[in-house]
N, C-alpha and C positions, 0 to 999 in steps of 0.2 A: 504599505502592500507594496513594495519598490521588488521586494525579493524574491513572490512568485511574477512577477518580471520575467527572471531567468530560466525559470525549467516549464514546459506544458504546462498547461493550464488548462483546467477540464468544468464544466460549469455540470453543479449535480440539483435538481428539483426533489428537496423533502416533499412530501408529505401531503404541508396544504400549496402546495404552488409555487414556493418563492422557490428560488436559484438562487446558488450564493458560489461563488469560480476556489478553487484549492488546487497549489496548485502539486505536480505525482513525484511525488520525492522519490519516490525508489517503487518496482516490479519484478514479483517472480517470482519461482515459486519453487514451493514448498509441501506433502507430504500430498502430493498428488495432482495439489488445486496451486489456482493463482490467484495473482494475492497485487495490490496497491494500497500501498500504504498514501496519505493524501495530509497537507495541511496547506488551512490558511493563515500560517502566518500566526496565529492564532494558537491554535485548534491543531492537533492533529488523529486522523484514527487509519482505519484500518480495515479496508473491502477487497470482498473476493471479487473475484472476474469472474462473471460468468460467458458464453457463448451459446448464440442456439440464430441456430438460419443463417452463419457466415458475420452475424451482430454480434457484438461482446454489450455487457451490461454491467453493474456493479448489483452486489449484493450487499447486503448489513450482518454482520458475521454475531449473532444471539449471545450463542453462549460464549459465556465471560471466561469459561476458561477456557476453549478452544483459544478465543486472539489473547490471551496472557501469555501461553505455552506457544506459535507464533509473530508474538513478538520479540517476547523472551529468544528464538532461538532464532532472529533473524540482524539479533544486534548484534548477538554471538560469533554470527557469521561476518557480518558486516567489518568485527571491529578487530579483525582473525589479523595476526599477520600473516599475509600468505612470502612472507622473505626466510620466515624461516623452517632450520630445517627438518623435514619428513612433514610439512603441507601441499610439497605442490605434488605432483601425483603422473 
């Protein structure tokens, strides 16, 4: 778990009340929503970031197609070479 010390760490409590630590690998906006890519060093997953009354919390993305589409789009965007002509704005 040495990798986790290099990034922002958050604790997530599951439905059974058990806490686990995760590194925030990425925060990004897509399709008018905010998302967090989290990693425990062994597992990685995507969660939606919701806001209410000035507080932020993480919500599972239940739809596997939505989750897959978001991950695919994020991976494509993160792998793009922005130095290529035509990709700069």
